[in-house]
C-alpha positions in Angstrom: 0.0 0.0 0.0 1.4 3.4 -0.9 2.3 5.8 1.8 0.1 8.5 0.2 -3.0 6.2 0.5 -2.2 5.3 4.1 -1.3 8.7 5.5 -4.4 9.7 7.6 -5.6 6.3 8.7 -2.1 5.0 9.3 -1.1 8.1 11.3 -4.0 7.5 13.7 -2.8 4.0 14.4 0.8 5.0 14.9 -0.3 7.8 17.3 -2.5 5.4 19.2 -0.1 2.5 19.7 3.3 2.2 21.5 6.2 3.2 19.3 7.1 0.7 16.6 4.6 -1.9 17.8 2.1 -1.9 14.9 2.1 -5.0 12.7 -0.2 -4.7 9.6 -2.3 -7.7 8.4 -3.9 -7.8 5.0 -2.0 -5.0 3.5 -2.2 -6.4 -0.1 -6.0 -7.0 0.0 -7.9 -5.2 -2.7 -11.6 -5.1 -3.9 -12.7 -8.3 -5.5 -15.7 -6.9 -7.4 -15.3 -6.0 -11.1 -18.7 -4.6 -11.7 -19.1 -1.0 -12.9 -15.5 -0.8 -14.0 -14.2 -1.4 -10.5 -11.2 -3.3 -11.9 -9.9 0.1 -13.1 -10.1 1.6 -9.6 -7.1 1.4 -7.3 -8.4 0.1 -3.9 -5.2 -0.4 -1.7 -6.2 -2.4 1.4 -9.8 -2.0 0.2 -10.0 1.2 2.3 -9.1 -0.1 5.7 -5.8 -0.7 7.5 -5.9 -3.7 10.0 -3.4 -5.2 12.3 -2.3 -5.4 15.9 0.1 -3.7 18.3 0.4 -2.8 22.0 -0.8 0.0 24.3 1.3 0.3 27.4 2.5 -3.2 26.7 -1.0 -4.7 26.3 -2.0 -6.4 23.1 -4.8 -4.7 21.1 -6.2 -5.2 17.6 -7.0 -2.2 15.5 -8.6 -1.2 12.2 -8.6 2.3 10.7 -10.8 3.2 7.7 -9.0 5.1 5.0 -11.2 7.8 3.5 -8.8 8.3 0.6 -9.9 5.0 -0.9 -13.4 5.3 -2.3 -14.2 7.6 0.6 -13.6 4.7 3.1 -16.8 2.9 1.8 -17.2 -0.6 3.1 -17.1 -3.3 0.5 -16.9 -7.1 0.8 -13.1 -7.4 1.4 -13.0 -4.3 3.6 -15.5 -5.9 5.9 -13.8 -9.3 5.8 -10.6 -7.6 7.1 -12.4 -6.3 10.1 -14.1 -9.7 10.7 -10.6 -11.2 10.7 -9.5 -8.8 13.5 -12.5 -9.9 15.6 -11.7 -13.5 15.1 -8.1 -13.1 16.2 -9.1 -10.9 19.1 -11.5 -13.5 20.5 -8.9 -16.3 20.1 -6.3 -14.3 22.0 -8.5 -12.4 24.3 -7.5 -8.8 23.4 -9.6 -5.6 22.9 -10.6 -4.3 19.4 -10.3 -0.7 18.5 -11.9 0.7 15.4 -11.2 4.1 13.9 -14.1 5.0 11.7 -14.2 7.3 8.7 -16.6 5.8 6.2 -19.0 7.0 3.5 -21.2 3.9 4.0 -21.7 0.7 2.1 -20.1 0.5 -1.3 -22.9 0.7 -3.9 -20.9 -1.0 -6.6 -20.8 -4.2 -4.5 -24.4 -4.2 -3.3 -25.4 -7.6 -2.0 -21.8 -8.7 -1.4 -21.2 -5.6 0.7 -24.4 -6.1 2.6 -23.6 -9.7 3.5 -20.1 -8.8 4.6 -21.6 -6.0 6.7 -23.8 -8.5 8.4 -20.8 -10.6 9.2 -19.2 -7.6 11.0 -22.4 -7.2 13.0 -22.3 -10.9 13.9 -18.7 -10.8 15.1 -19.3 -7.7 17.1 -22.3 -9.4 18.8 -20.3 -12.6 19.5 -17.4 -10.5 20.9 -19.7 -8.5 23.2 -18.9 -9.4 26.8 -15.8 -11.4 25.7 -13.4 -8.6 24.7 -13.8 -4.8 25.1 -14.8 -3.0 21.9 -13.9 0.6 21.4 -14.8 2.8 18.4 -13.6 6.2 17.6 -15.3 8.4 14.9 -13.0 10.7 13.0 -15.1 11.4 9.9 -18.4 10.1 8.5 -20.2 7.3 10.4 -23.6 7.0 8.9 -26.4 4.5 8.1 -25.5 0.9 8.9 -22.0 1.8 10.2 -23.7 3.8 13.0 -25.1 0.5 14.2 -21.7 -1.0 14.2 -20.5 2.0 16.3 -23.2 1.4 18.9 -22.4 -2.3 19.1 -19.1 -1.3 20.7 -18.8 -0.9 24.4 -17.4 2.7 24.2 -17.7 5.3 21.4 -15.3 8.3 21.1 -15.8 11.1 18.6 -13.6 13.9 17.1 -15.4 17.1 18.0 -15.2 19.0 14.7 -15.1 16.4 11.8 -16.9 13.4 13.4 -20.4 12.7 12.1 -22.6 10.0 13.6 -26.1 9.4 12.1 -28.5 6.8 10.8 -30.3 9.4 8.7 -28.5 12.6 7.6 -29.8 15.7 9.5 -31.0 17.2 6.2 -33.0 14.1 5.5 -35.1 14.5 8.6 -38.5 16.2 8.2 -38.5 19.9 9.2 -34.8 19.9 9.9 -31.6 21.1 8.4 -28.0 20.9 9.6 -28.1 24.6 10.4 -31.2 24.2 12.5 -30.1 21.1 14.4 -27.1 19.1 13.5 -28.2 15.7 14.8 -25.0 14.1 13.5 -22.6 16.4 15.4 -20.5 15.3 18.3 -22.1 17.8 20.6 -25.6 16.4 19.9 -24.6 12.8 20.0 -22.9 13.2 23.4 -25.4 15.5 25.1 -28.7 14.5 23.7 -28.5 10.8 22.7 -25.8 9.4 24.9 -24.4 7.5 22.0 -20.9 9.0 22.5 -18.8 8.6 25.6 -16.0 11.1 25.0 -15.6 14.1 22.6 -12.4 15.9 21.9 -9.7 16.7 19.4 -8.0 13.8 17.6 -5.1 13.9 20.0 -7.4 14.0 23.0 -9.5 11.0 21.7 -6.4 8.9 21.1 -5.0 9.8 24.5 -8.3 8.9 26.2 -8.4 5.5 24.4 -4.9 4.7 25.7 -6.0 5.6 29.2 -9.2 3.5 29.0 -7.2 0.5 27.7 -4.9 0.8 30.7 -8.0 0.6 33.0 -9.9 -2.2 31.5 -9.3 -6.0 31.6 -8.2 -7.4 28.3 -11.1 -9.9 28.2 -13.9 -11.4 30.4 -11.5 -13.9 32.0 -8.6 -11.5 32.7 -8.0 -10.4 36.3 -5.0 -8.2 35.4 -6.8 -4.8 35.3 -4.9 -3.4 38.2 -1.9 -1.1 38.8 0.5 -0.5 41.7 -1.1 1.7 44.3 1.2 4.5 45.4 -1.6 6.3 47.3 -2.1 5.9 51.1 -4.6 3.1 51.7 -5.7 4.7 55.0 -6.0 8.2 53.5 -8.9 10.2 54.9 -11.1 12.3 52.6 -11.7 15.3 54.9 -13.7 17.4 52.4 -15.7 14.4 51.0 -18.9 15.2 52.8 -19.0 18.8 51.4 -18.3 17.6 47.9 -20.6 14.5 47.6 -23.4 16.5 45.8 -21.1 16.2 42.8 -20.7 12.5 42.4 -17.8 12.8 39.9 -15.9 15.0 42.4 -16.6 12.6 45.3 -15.4 9.6 43.3 -12.2 11.3 42.3 -11.5 12.1 45.9 -12.0 8.5 46.9 -9.9 7.0 44.1 -6.2 6.3 44.1 -4.3 9.4 43.3 -7.7 11.0 42.6 -8.0 9.3 39.2 -11.5 9.1 37.8 -12.4 8.2 34.2 -15.9 9.4 33.6 -18.1 7.8 30.9 -20.8 9.7 29.1 -20.0 12.9 31.1 -22.2 15.1 28.9 -25.3 12.9 29.0 -27.7 12.6 31.9 -25.5 14.6 34.2 -27.7 13.7 37.2 -26.1 10.3 37.1 -22.4 9.8 37.2 -20.7 6.7 35.7 -17.0 5.9 35.3 -14.0 4.0 36.6 -11.9 4.6 39.7 -9.0 2.6 41.2 -9.0 1.4 44.8 -5.7 -0.1 46.0 -4.7 -0.3 42.3 -7.8 -2.3 41.3 -10.3 -1.1 38.7 -13.8 -0.4 40.1 -16.9 0.7 38.1 -18.7 3.5 39.9 -22.2 4.9 39.8 -23.3 7.9 41.7 -26.3 10.3 42.0 -25.5 13.9 41.4 -27.3 17.0 42.7 -24.8 19.6 41.8 -22.1 20.0 39.1 -19.1 22.2 39.9 -17.0 23.9 37.2 -13.2 24.0 37.1 -13.2 27.0 39.4 -15.2 25.2 42.0 -18.4 27.2 41.4 -21.8 25.6 41.0 -22.5 25.3 37.3 -25.7 23.1 37.3 -28.1 21.6 39.9 -30.3 18.6 39.8 -33.0 17.0 41.9 -31.9 13.9 43.9 -34.2 11.7 41.8 -33.8 9.0 39.1 -34.4 10.1 35.6 -35.1 8.0 32.5 -31.8 8.9 30.9 -29.9 8.5 34.2 -31.3 5.0 34.6 -30.5 4.0 31.1 -26.9 5.3 31.3 -26.3 3.5 34.6 -27.8 0.2 33.5 -25.6 0.0 30.4 -22.6 0.8 32.5 -23.4 -1.8 35.2 -24.0 -4.5 32.5 -20.6 -3.8 31.0 -18.9 -4.0 34.4 -20.6 -7.3 35.2 -19.6 -8.8 31.8 -16.0 -8.1 32.5 -15.9 -8.9 36.2 -15.3 -5.3 37.3 -16.6 -4.6 40.8 -19.3 -2.0 41.2 -19.5 0.8 43.7 -22.6 3.1 44.2 -22.8 6.4 46.0 -26.5 6.8 46.7 -28.4 10.0 47.3 -32.0 9.7 45.9 -35.5 10.5 47.0 -37.4 8.7 44.3 -38.2 9.1 40.5 -38.3 12.2 38.4 -41.9 13.5 38.2 -42.8 15.0 34.8 -45.3 14.0 32.1 -42.4 13.3 29.6 -40.5 11.2 32.2 -43.6 9.2 33.1 -43.7 7.7 29.6 -40.6 5.7 30.2 -39.4 5.9 33.8 -40.9 2.6 34.9 -39.1 0.7 32.1 -35.8 2.5 32.5 -35.9 2.0 36.3 -36.7 -1.7 35.7 -33.6 -2.0 33.5 -31.4 -0.4 36.1 -32.9 -2.6 38.8 -32.3 -5.7 36.7 -28.7 -4.7 36.0 -27.9 -4.4 39.7 -29.8 -7.6 40.6 -28.3 -9.6 37.8 -24.7 -8.6 38.4 -22.6 -11.2 40.2 -19.5 -9.0 40.6 -18.7 -7.6 44.1 -21.2 -4.8 44.8 -20.8 -2.1 47.5 -23.2 0.7 48.2 -22.6 3.9 50.2 -25.6 5.9 51.3 -24.4 9.4 51.5 -27.4 11.6 52.2 -30.9 10.4 51.5 -32.2 7.0 50.4 -35.9 7.1 50.1 -38.5 4.9 48.5 -38.2 2.4 45.6 -35.6 4.8 44.0 -33.3 3.7 46.8 -34.1 0.1 46.3 -33.1 0.4 42.6 -29.7 2.0 43.5 -27.9 -1.2 44.5 -29.7 -1.7 47.9 -29.1 -4.6 50.3 -32.5 -6.1 49.2 -31.4 -6.0 45.6 -28.2 -7.9 46.3 -25.5 -5.5 47.4 -22.8 -7.4 49.3 -21.9 -4.5 51.6 -23.9 -1.4 52.4 -22.3 1.5 54.2 -24.1 4.6 55.3 -22.7 8.0 56.5 -23.6 9.0 60.1 -26.0 11.8 58.9 -27.7 9.7 56.2 -31.5 9.1 56.1 -33.0 5.8 54.9 -36.7 5.1 54.6 -39.9 5.1 52.6 -40.0 8.9 52.3 -39.2 12.1 54.1 -40.6 12.0 57.6 -42.7 15.1 57.2 -44.4 13.8 54.1 -45.0 10.4 55.8 -46.6 12.0 58.8 -48.9 14.2 56.8 -50.2 11.1 55.0 -50.4 8.8 58.0 -52.0 11.4 60.4 -54.0 13.4 57.9 -57.3 13.0 59.8 -55.7 13.6 63.3 -54.0 16.8 62.1 -57.3 18.1 60.8 -59.0 17.3 64.1 -56.2 18.6 66.3 -56.3 22.0 67.9 -52.6 22.3 67.3 -51.9 20.5 64.0 -48.4 21.9 63.7 -47.3 20.6 67.1 -48.8 17.1 66.3 -46.9 17.0 63.0 -43.7 18.0 64.6 -44.1 15.3 67.3 -44.9 12.5 64.9 -42.3 13.6 62.4 -39.6 13.3 65.1 -40.9 9.9 66.1 -41.1 8.6 62.5 -37.7 9.9 61.6 -36.2 8.0 64.6 -38.1 4.7 64.1 -38.4 4.5 60.3 -36.2 7.1 58.6 -32.9 7.0 60.4 -29.7 5.2 59.5 -29.6 3.6 62.9 -33.1 2.1 62.3 -31.9 0.6 59.0 -28.7 -0.7 60.6 -30.7 -2.4 63.3 -32.7 -4.3 60.7 -29.5 -5.3 58.8 -30.1 -3.2 55.8 -26.9 -1.2 56.6 -23.8 -3.2 57.5 -21.7 -0.3 59.0 -22.3 3.3 59.8 -19.2 5.3 58.9 -17.7 8.8 59.0 -17.6 10.3 55.5 -13.9 11.0 55.8 -13.2 7.2 56.3 -15.1 6.1 53.1 -12.0 5.3 51.1 -10.4 2.9 53.6 -13.7 1.1 54.2 -14.2 0.7 50.5 -10.7 -0.7 50.0 -11.3 -3.2 52.8 -14.7 -4.3 51.4 -13.5 -4.9 47.9 -10.4 -6.7 49.1 -12.7 -9.0 51.2 -14.9 -9.5 48.1 -12.1 -10.2 45.7 -12.8 -14.0 45.5 -16.6 -13.6 45.5 -18.5 -16.3 43.5 -22.2 -16.2 43.0 -24.4 -18.4 40.9 -27.6 -17.5 39.1 -30.5 -19.8 38.0 -29.7 -21.7 34.9 -31.3 -20.0 31.9 -30.5 -18.9 28.4 -30.7 -15.2 29.3 -33.0 -12.7 31.0 -35.6 -10.7 29.1 -35.6 -7.3 30.8 
C-alpha cells in the first residue's frame, strides 16, 4: 500500500499504539468486485488498515478506515478484514479498537457488501462481553455503520469532523444541519448518549490509551490493576461537602484522585465511570445533585431523583462491568423518581432495566448511602435487598420510605385536621417517624446497613470491602438469558 494512500488512517494507528509496535495484516488485500469498471479503480487495502500492536505493553487489535480509498466505503473485502480482526481478538483475548471514517456501504458491490456488513455485526455481537470493543469516529459514520459503532462498548468522537447518524440531518422532516445538526459530536454526546467522549483527535487517542490501561483485556482477565502509590488509609476530609457532585466525590476516593468518567455530557444527574482502589479497577455509579465547574463554582443543579436517561446510562454501565468482572460501587443520594409527564412515559421501564442490571450482576457490589435513600428509588440503587454485598451509610444519612414530614402528613391526615394544634402534632410525629423508620440507625438495626461510617473514612472502608470480596463467587438460576 502506498504511503500516500495510508497517511491519515495510518497516522492515527501510529499515534495510538506504542512506538514501533504496529504489525499490519492484509496490506495487499484489494476489492474483488469487477462490476461498474471497479477493476480500473485502485483500492489499496480495500480502504481499511488492519493489524495489531500494543498500548502500554498490552495487546490490542486495530482497524482504521481510509477515506482516501473510495471515501472509506465498506465493501466485501473491507468488511472481511475487520471480521478477521475480531476472530483473532476473540482467540487471543484482546480488545478491538476501530477508527471510523466511512462514506457507508459501497454501492458497486451491493449484496456482497451487505452480506459482509452482516458478518461484521455478527462478530461484534459474539465478541460482546468477551473482549472490550472501542470505536472512535473521526469522519463520517452513517447508516449501517452507526449501528456498528453502537455495538461497541465505548464510542469516542472527534469534535469537529466526526459525524454519527442513521439518517442525515438534512433528510429529517422539518430539519436542516443549520437548524439542528443531529450528526454532530455535541448532539450525540449530550442528547442521545451515543458517545462517551468528545475531543480533538489527539485527546481522543489519549483517552483511548487511558481507557485500555484501566480495562481488563477480556472477560477472564484479572489483570486490570496497577501498583497503588496512594495511602490506603488516606482520609477524605472534604468528601462530605463535595458529595453532591458524584464525579468529584469519586475522584477524591480514588487512588491518586484518578476518575475516568463515561458519558460525562449525557444525563448529568447520574455519574458513571472508573476509579481505582488499591490499584484495582472499580466501576462507579453515583447520583448527582450539583455540578461544579473548574473553578469550584456551582454550574448546574439537579434533583436527587432517578431520571429516564440516568437509569439507562447507569444500567448500560453496570451491565458492562458485570460482563468483564469489574466490581461495582454506588454512592446513593436519591428521593425517588423524576416527576414529569415526559418522564412518566418511560421511567418505569428505565428503572426496571437499572434494577435488573444491579440484581443480575454477580460481581462484588458495594453501596454507600451518603445523604438520603428514600422509596423504591433507593431500592433500585444497589440496595441490600437488591443484592448489594456490603452497604455503608454515613452518620447523617437518612433511609426510609419517604421524608418523615411527608409520611406523617399522609399517616395522620385526619388527626391533624381534628387537632387544635396540628403543627405541634406533625412536629411530634415527624420526630418519632424519623427515629423509628427514617434513620440510618433504624436501617442498621434491621441489617439493611452493615456499617455506619464517618464520611472521611469512606476510602479505607471501600478498599477493605473490595479486598474482602475479591474472591466472590455467586451463581444464578440456569437460563439462556433474561428478558428485561
